[in-house]
C-alpha positions as CSV (number, residue, x, y, z in Angstrom):
1,M,-109.3,43.3,79.7
2,R,-106.7,45.9,79.8
3,I,-104.1,43.4,80.9
4,R,-104.6,40.9,78.4
5,K,-104.8,43.3,75.6
6,S,-101.9,44.7,77.0
7,L,-100.2,41.0,77.0
8,Q,-101.0,40.3,73.3
9,T,-100.0,43.9,72.4
10,G,-96.6,42.9,74.0
11,I,-96.6,39.5,72.5
12,L,-97.2,41.1,69.0
13,Y,-94.3,43.6,69.3
14,I,-91.9,40.6,70.6
15,V,-92.8,38.6,67.3
16,I,-92.5,41.3,65.4
17,I,-89.3,42.4,66.3
18,G,-87.8,38.8,66.6
19,G,-88.6,38.5,62.8
20,A,-87.6,42.0,61.9
21,I,-84.1,40.8,63.8
22,N,-84.2,37.4,61.7
23,L,-84.3,39.3,58.1
24,I,-82.2,42.2,59.3
25,L,-78.9,40.2,60.8
26,P,-77.8,38.6,58.0
27,F,-77.7,41.3,56.0
28,V,-75.9,43.0,58.7
29,W,-73.6,40.2,58.6
30,M,-73.0,40.6,55.1
31,I,-72.1,43.8,55.4
32,S,-69.9,43.4,58.3
33,T,-67.9,40.3,56.7
34,S,-67.5,42.2,53.7
35,L,-65.7,44.9,55.1
36,K,-62.9,42.6,56.5
37,E,-59.6,41.9,55.1
38,Y,-59.8,37.9,54.6
39,S,-57.3,37.1,57.3
40,F,-60.1,38.6,59.9
41,I,-63.2,37.0,58.5
42,L,-62.8,33.7,60.6
43,D,-61.7,35.4,64.1
44,Y,-63.1,34.0,67.0
45,P,-64.9,35.1,68.9
46,P,-66.4,36.7,65.8
47,R,-66.8,40.3,65.3
48,L,-69.7,42.2,64.0
49,I,-68.3,45.8,63.6
50,P,-64.9,45.1,62.1
51,E,-61.8,46.9,64.0
52,E,-60.4,47.8,60.6
53,P,-63.1,48.2,57.9
54,S,-62.1,47.9,54.5
55,L,-63.3,48.7,50.8
56,N,-60.6,46.3,49.5
57,N,-63.2,43.3,48.7
58,F,-65.5,46.1,47.0
59,I,-63.2,47.3,44.7
60,K,-61.8,44.0,44.2
61,A,-64.8,42.6,43.4
62,W,-65.8,45.1,40.6
63,L,-62.5,45.1,38.9
64,S,-62.2,41.2,39.0
65,S,-63.8,38.3,36.7
66,N,-65.7,40.3,34.2
67,F,-68.1,41.6,36.7
68,Q,-68.2,45.0,35.2
69,Q,-69.2,43.6,32.3
70,Y,-71.9,41.1,33.9
71,F,-73.4,44.3,35.7
72,K,-73.9,46.4,32.7
73,N,-75.2,43.1,30.8
74,S,-78.2,42.2,33.9
75,L,-78.9,46.2,33.8
76,F,-79.4,46.1,30.2
77,V,-81.6,42.8,30.3
78,A,-83.2,44.3,33.3
79,S,-84.3,47.9,32.5
80,I,-85.2,47.2,28.9
81,S,-87.4,44.4,29.9
82,V,-89.4,46.3,32.9
83,I,-90.1,49.2,30.0
84,L,-91.6,46.6,27.4
85,V,-93.6,44.9,30.4
86,V,-95.2,47.6,31.8
87,L,-95.9,49.3,28.1
88,F,-97.3,45.9,27.0
89,S,-99.2,44.8,30.2
90,A,-100.8,48.2,30.4
91,M,-102.1,48.6,26.9
92,M,-103.7,44.6,27.2
93,A,-105.2,45.4,30.9
94,Y,-106.7,48.5,29.1
95,A,-108.3,46.7,26.4
96,F,-109.7,44.4,29.0
97,A,-110.5,46.5,31.4
98,R,-112.5,49.3,29.5
99,L,-112.9,47.8,25.7
100,E,-115.4,45.6,24.0
101,F,-114.6,43.1,21.7
102,P,-115.2,39.5,20.6
103,G,-113.8,36.7,22.4
104,K,-112.6,38.8,25.5
105,D,-113.7,36.9,28.6
106,A,-112.1,34.1,27.1
107,I,-108.6,35.3,26.2
108,F,-108.5,37.1,29.4
109,Y,-109.5,33.6,31.4
110,S,-107.0,31.6,29.1
111,I,-104.4,34.2,30.5
112,L,-105.3,33.5,33.9
113,L,-104.9,29.6,33.0
114,V,-101.3,30.7,32.1
115,L,-100.5,32.0,35.6
116,M,-101.9,28.4,36.8
117,I,-98.4,26.8,34.8
118,P,-95.2,26.8,36.9
119,N,-92.5,28.5,34.6
120,M,-90.2,25.5,35.0
121,V,-92.4,23.5,32.9
122,G,-91.7,25.4,30.0
123,I,-88.0,25.7,30.2
124,I,-87.5,22.8,27.7
125,P,-89.9,24.3,25.0
126,Q,-88.5,27.5,25.7
127,F,-85.1,26.4,25.0
128,L,-85.7,24.7,21.5
129,L,-87.8,27.3,20.6
130,A,-84.9,30.0,21.3
131,K,-82.6,27.8,19.8
132,E,-84.7,27.3,16.5
133,L,-85.2,31.0,16.5
134,G,-81.3,31.8,17.1
135,L,-82.0,33.7,20.2
136,R,-79.7,31.5,22.5
137,N,-76.7,33.9,23.7
138,S,-78.5,36.7,23.2
139,L,-79.3,39.6,25.5
140,W,-82.2,40.5,23.0
141,G,-83.5,37.0,23.1
142,L,-83.2,36.7,26.9
143,I,-85.5,39.7,27.2
144,L,-88.3,38.1,25.0
145,F,-88.7,35.6,27.0
146,Y,-88.7,37.9,30.1
147,V,-91.3,40.0,28.8
148,S,-93.1,36.9,27.3
149,G,-93.2,35.5,30.6
150,S,-94.2,38.6,32.8
151,I,-97.2,40.0,30.6
152,P,-100.0,37.8,32.1
153,F,-99.7,38.0,35.6
154,N,-98.9,42.2,35.6
155,T,-101.9,42.3,32.9
156,F,-104.2,40.7,35.7
157,L,-103.0,43.5,38.4
158,L,-103.1,46.3,36.3
159,R,-106.7,45.3,34.8
160,G,-107.9,45.3,38.3
161,F,-106.7,48.7,39.0
162,F,-107.6,50.2,35.6
163,E,-111.1,49.1,36.5
164,T,-111.4,51.4,39.7
165,L,-110.4,54.5,37.6
166,P,-113.8,56.6,36.6
167,S,-115.3,56.0,33.5
168,E,-116.5,59.8,33.2
169,L,-113.3,61.2,32.4
170,E,-112.9,59.1,29.4
171,D,-116.5,60.0,28.2
172,A,-115.3,63.6,28.6
173,I,-112.2,63.0,26.6
174,L,-114.2,61.3,23.9
175,I,-116.9,64.3,24.0
176,D,-114.2,66.7,23.2
177,G,-112.8,64.7,20.1
178,G,-110.0,62.4,21.9
179,N,-109.5,58.4,21.2
180,Y,-108.8,55.5,23.0
181,F,-105.3,56.2,22.6
182,T,-105.5,59.5,23.9
183,I,-107.3,58.2,27.0
184,F,-104.8,55.4,27.5
185,I,-101.7,58.0,27.3
186,K,-103.4,61.4,29.0
187,M,-105.6,59.3,31.8
188,I,-104.6,56.1,31.9
189,L,-101.2,56.2,32.4
190,P,-100.7,59.4,34.6
191,L,-103.6,58.6,37.2
192,S,-101.8,54.8,37.3
193,K,-99.0,55.3,38.4
194,P,-99.1,53.6,41.9
195,A,-99.8,50.7,39.7
196,L,-97.3,51.5,37.5
197,A,-94.4,51.5,40.0
198,T,-96.0,48.3,41.4
199,V,-95.2,46.5,38.4
200,S,-91.9,48.0,37.8
201,I,-90.4,47.2,41.0
202,F,-91.7,43.7,41.1
203,S,-90.7,43.4,37.4
204,F,-87.1,44.7,38.2
205,L,-86.6,42.5,41.1
206,G,-87.5,39.3,39.0
207,F,-85.8,39.9,36.1
208,W,-82.4,41.4,38.2
209,D,-82.3,38.4,40.1
210,E,-83.2,35.7,37.2
211,Y,-80.9,32.7,37.4
212,I,-82.6,29.5,35.5
213,L,-83.5,31.2,31.9
214,A,-80.6,33.5,32.2
215,L,-78.4,30.1,32.8
216,T,-80.2,28.2,30.1
217,F,-79.9,30.4,27.2
218,I,-76.5,32.4,27.9
219,D,-73.2,30.1,27.4
220,D,-71.1,33.0,26.0
221,P,-69.3,34.2,28.8
222,G,-69.2,37.6,27.8
223,R,-73.2,37.9,27.9
224,R,-73.7,36.5,31.0
225,T,-76.0,38.0,34.2
226,L,-75.0,39.0,37.0
227,P,-76.9,35.9,39.1
228,V,-75.0,33.9,36.8
229,A,-72.0,35.7,37.1
230,I,-71.9,35.6,41.3
231,A,-72.2,31.7,40.8
232,T,-69.2,31.4,39.2
233,F,-67.5,34.1,41.0
234,Y,-68.7,32.5,44.3
235,G,-67.2,28.6,42.4
236,Q,-63.8,30.5,42.0
237,H,-63.8,32.6,45.2
238,A,-65.4,29.9,47.6
239,T,-63.4,30.5,50.9
240,D,-63.0,34.0,50.7
241,W,-66.4,35.6,52.0
242,G,-65.8,38.5,52.1
243,L,-65.0,39.0,48.9
244,V,-68.1,37.1,48.0
245,F,-70.3,39.2,50.2
246,A,-69.1,42.4,48.5
247,A,-70.0,41.0,44.9
248,S,-73.7,40.1,46.2
249,L,-73.8,43.9,48.2
250,I,-72.5,45.3,44.8
251,A,-75.6,43.3,42.9
252,V,-78.2,44.6,45.5
253,V,-77.7,48.3,44.5
254,P,-80.0,48.9,41.6
255,V,-82.6,47.1,43.6
256,M,-82.6,49.3,46.4
257,I,-82.3,52.4,44.4
258,V,-85.2,51.4,42.1
259,F,-87.6,50.8,45.2
260,I,-86.3,53.9,47.1
261,S,-87.2,55.8,43.9
262,M,-90.6,54.7,43.5
263,Q,-91.6,54.2,47.2
264,R,-94.2,56.9,47.1
265,Y,-95.9,55.2,44.2
266,F,-95.6,51.8,45.3
267,V,-96.8,52.6,48.9
268,G,-99.7,54.0,47.0
269,G,-100.3,50.7,44.5
270,L,-100.9,49.3,47.9
271,T,-103.2,51.3,49.4
272,S,-105.5,52.3,46.3
273,G,-106.6,48.9,45.1
274,A,-104.1,48.3,42.8
275,F,-104.2,44.5,43.9
276,K,-108.1,44.2,43.4
277,G,-109.4,42.3,40.5
């Protein structure tokens, strides 16, 4: 039994290590290539650690092709969208978790039905709606569609977490003269930091990397977001892999900052039942 158990553990470790290498190696290769000058990228045999690492590709990528403006556009769109999604999703989730009103179950199940519809099915209606409302080539219009498309799923997640919170605390606040708005601000939001961090991380990652809607709604080059800009950047510098990888790594930095800064709450959200519904 011990030999069998040790063998199973060894196989498990091999699979985990193999999977980790499979995930990490492309990222390490990107970093290596981005630190190489153009003349050393296609060296044979290839070198994982460059002999003379250089940051020229990062500087050139940041200063070329209006890259800074695209970065600012994505940061603005993703940040505002996350704030609005977390606020509106939390308000709706609290209403579905704690309040009683006519049609509550019907409305909630309608939201669940929306989650079953692929996003690409609505791309043409969304495009026509944006055109009729004058929201094309507008970052605020892009934010509106990002927020409206993300609220159903995040409402579903947060509702499950809010239902696990003790109702006795709410009764105590009501007895002391508070109202439901006080409960939401003073109790629900502070106690829900893990769940809110989980929603924030997933939402920011989705908005930051979103490509289809940004490509469809934005024609003005000055209002493009980073995913569209990087695709254009690749078309302009298809053979300069060091430059392309440097631009891609710059785009990864905000996502890493958001995840690292909220990691403690994110882990807490996973372990405290944020995904129970």
